[in-house]
C-alpha positions as CSV (number, residue, x, y, z in Angstrom):
1,M,0.0,0.0,0.0
2,A,1.4,3.4,-1.0
3,G,1.9,5.9,1.7
4,P,1.7,9.7,1.6
5,F,5.5,10.1,1.7
6,D,6.4,7.5,-1.0
7,D,7.1,10.1,-3.7
8,Y,9.1,12.2,-1.3
9,I,11.2,9.3,-0.2
10,K,11.8,8.2,-3.8
11,K,13.0,11.7,-4.8
12,G,15.3,11.9,-1.7
13,K,16.8,8.5,-2.6
14,Q,17.4,9.8,-6.2
15,I,19.1,12.9,-4.9
16,I,21.4,10.9,-2.6
17,Q,22.2,8.4,-5.4
18,R,23.1,11.3,-7.8
19,H,25.0,13.6,-5.4
20,G,25.9,11.3,-2.5
21,W,24.0,13.4,0.1
22,M,21.1,15.9,0.5
23,V,19.9,18.6,2.9
24,Q,16.5,18.4,4.5
25,A,15.0,21.7,5.8
26,I,12.3,21.9,8.4
27,L,10.2,25.1,8.5
28,P,9.7,26.8,11.9
29,D,6.4,26.7,13.8
30,K,5.2,28.2,17.1
31,K,7.0,25.5,19.1
32,Q,10.4,25.2,17.3
33,P,12.8,27.2,15.2
34,S,13.7,26.2,11.6
35,Y,16.4,23.7,11.2
36,S,18.2,21.7,8.5
37,Y,20.1,18.5,8.4
38,T,22.1,16.5,6.0
39,V,21.4,12.9,4.9
40,G,24.1,10.7,3.4
41,L,27.3,12.5,4.4
42,S,28.2,9.8,6.9
43,Q,28.2,7.1,4.2
44,A,31.2,6.1,2.1
45,P,33.2,7.6,0.4
46,T,33.1,10.7,2.6
47,W,32.5,9.2,6.0
48,H,31.8,12.8,7.2
49,P,29.5,13.3,10.2
50,E,26.0,14.5,9.4
51,I,25.4,18.3,9.9
52,F,22.6,19.8,11.9
53,I,21.9,23.6,11.6
54,V,19.4,25.4,13.8
55,G,18.0,28.9,13.6
56,F,18.6,29.8,10.0
57,H,15.7,30.1,7.6
58,P,15.8,27.3,5.0
59,D,16.2,29.8,2.1
């Protein structure tokens, strides 16, 4: 059964396959500031720790 996020997950996997990593931005709301994080940097060949950034607008 297809879920509501299947297309999003598929696109994310394509980006990571093409570039090796991606950035996911989360918009702010009344309870939390905006933040962004990387996905895929910790995998070979870079083995770089993932990055988490708080307080900057995603633009």
